[in-house]
C-alpha positions as CSV (number, residue, x, y, z in Angstrom):
1,M,3.6,-4.6,-2.0
2,I,5.0,-1.1,-2.6
3,P,3.0,2.0,-1.6
4,E,3.5,5.2,-3.5
5,F,2.0,8.4,-2.0
6,N,2.6,12.1,-1.3
7,K,5.1,12.2,1.6
8,E,4.0,15.8,2.4
9,I,0.5,14.7,3.3
10,V,1.0,11.3,5.0
11,S,3.9,9.3,6.4
12,L,4.2,5.5,6.3
13,I,4.5,4.3,9.9
14,D,4.2,0.5,9.5
15,Q,3.9,-2.1,6.9
16,K,3.0,-5.8,7.7
17,F,2.4,-9.0,5.8
18,E,0.3,-11.8,7.3
19,A,0.9,-15.1,5.6
20,P,-2.2,-17.2,4.9
21,S,-3.2,-20.1,7.0
22,P,-2.0,-23.5,5.6
23,Q,-5.7,-24.5,5.5
24,M,-6.6,-21.7,3.1
25,L,-5.7,-22.9,-0.4
26,D,-4.9,-20.3,-3.1
27,S,-4.8,-17.4,-0.5
28,S,-2.0,-14.8,-1.0
29,G,-2.1,-13.3,2.6
30,T,-2.9,-9.8,3.8
31,Y,-0.8,-6.7,3.6
32,S,-1.5,-3.9,6.2
33,F,-0.2,-0.3,5.9
34,T,-0.4,2.3,8.7
35,F,-0.1,6.0,7.8
36,K,0.2,9.1,9.9
37,A,-1.4,12.3,8.6
38,L,1.0,15.2,8.3
39,K,-1.1,18.0,6.9
40,H,-4.5,18.4,5.3
41,G,-4.9,17.7,1.6
42,S,-5.8,14.9,-0.8
43,D,-3.7,12.4,-2.9
44,H,-3.9,9.3,-4.9
45,L,-2.4,6.4,-3.0
46,K,-1.0,3.6,-5.2
47,V,-0.1,0.1,-4.0
48,F,1.5,-2.2,-6.4
49,T,3.9,-5.2,-6.8
50,K,6.7,-5.4,-9.3
51,S,7.5,-8.4,-11.4
52,A,10.8,-10.1,-10.6
53,Q,10.8,-11.9,-13.9
54,D,9.8,-9.0,-16.2
55,K,12.5,-6.4,-15.5
56,G,10.5,-4.8,-12.6
57,S,7.4,-3.9,-14.5
58,I,4.4,-3.0,-12.4
59,I,1.8,-5.7,-11.8
60,N,-1.4,-5.8,-9.7
61,Q,-1.8,-2.1,-9.0
62,K,-4.6,-0.7,-6.8
63,D,-5.4,3.0,-6.6
64,Y,-7.0,4.8,-3.7
65,F,-8.0,8.4,-3.2
66,I,-7.3,9.7,0.3
67,I,-8.4,12.9,2.0
68,V,-6.8,14.3,5.2
69,E,-9.3,16.8,6.7
70,R,-7.9,17.3,10.2
71,I,-4.7,16.4,12.0
């Protein structure tokens, strides 16, 4: 997963992937992102994966709207 965001508003502190339990069939695991607020404002945070087989085209994109009110 690749996050895309305004680096003037937030900073990516940590990114983790937790693999699924072997007992959980068809599970893809869990991605966690930790951000630090740098200044107030708002932005669209995009998280996506890129296809290794299709010349890096974007697949499975999720869009989030974030608001930083206080630091």
